[in-house]
C-alpha positions in Angstrom: 60.0 22.8 46.5 63.7 22.2 47.5 63.1 18.4 47.2 61.7 18.8 43.7 64.7 20.9 42.6 67.1 18.3 44.0 65.2 15.5 42.3 65.3 17.4 39.0 69.0 17.7 39.2 69.6 14.0 40.1 67.1 12.8 37.4 68.7 15.1 34.9 72.1 13.8 35.6 70.9 10.2 35.4 69.2 10.8 32.0 72.4 12.3 30.6 74.5 9.5 31.9 72.0 6.9 30.6 72.2 8.5 27.1 76.0 8.5 27.2 76.0 4.8 28.3 73.6 3.8 25.6 75.5 5.6 22.8 78.8 4.3 24.1 77.6 0.7 24.1 76.0 1.0 20.6 72.4 0.7 21.8 71.5 4.2 20.6 72.7 6.3 17.8 74.0 9.8 18.6 71.5 11.4 16.1 68.5 9.5 17.3 65.5 11.3 18.7 65.7 9.1 21.9 69.3 10.2 22.6 68.5 13.9 21.9 65.5 13.7 24.2 67.5 12.2 27.0 70.0 15.1 26.6 67.2 17.7 26.4 65.2 16.6 29.5 68.4 15.9 31.4 69.9 19.3 30.7 66.6 21.0 31.7 66.8 19.2 35.1 70.3 20.4 35.5 69.4 24.0 34.5 66.6 24.0 37.1 68.9 22.7 39.8 71.8 25.0 39.0 69.5 28.1 38.8 68.0 27.3 42.2 71.5 27.1 43.7 72.8 30.1 41.8 75.5 28.0 40.1 76.0 30.0 36.9 78.7 28.0 35.1 76.8 24.7 35.2 73.6 26.5 34.4 75.2 28.1 31.3 76.8 24.8 30.2 73.4 23.0 30.4 71.6 25.8 28.6 74.0 25.3 25.7 73.6 21.5 26.1 69.8 22.0 25.8 70.2 24.2 22.8 72.4 21.6 21.0 69.7 18.9 21.7 67.0 21.2 20.4 69.0 22.1 17.3 69.7 18.4 16.5 66.0 17.5 17.1 65.0 20.3 14.7 67.5 19.0 12.1 66.1 15.5 12.5 62.6 16.7 12.1 63.6 18.8 9.0 65.3 15.8 7.4 62.3 13.6 8.0 59.9 16.3 6.7 61.9 16.6 3.5 62.2 12.9 2.8 
C-alpha cells in the first residue's frame, strides 16, 4: 500500500509538471480538456500522498487545485453543450 501511495504522489507531480511544460511551450491551451485532466489526475495523486503522510497544507492546496480543474472542466462542458 505504501508503494502505491508513493507512486500516486510521484505520478501526480509528473502529470502536473507535464501539463505546465506543455502549456508553457504552446503545445496545449490552458483551457483545454487535456490540460485540465492532467491537473485533475495529478492533484488527486498529490492529495492521496499528502493525506497518507498527514501533510495537511499540501493536501489542502491540491484539493483546491482539483476543484479548479473540475470547475474549468464543467465550464468547458457547459460551453460545448450550449454551442
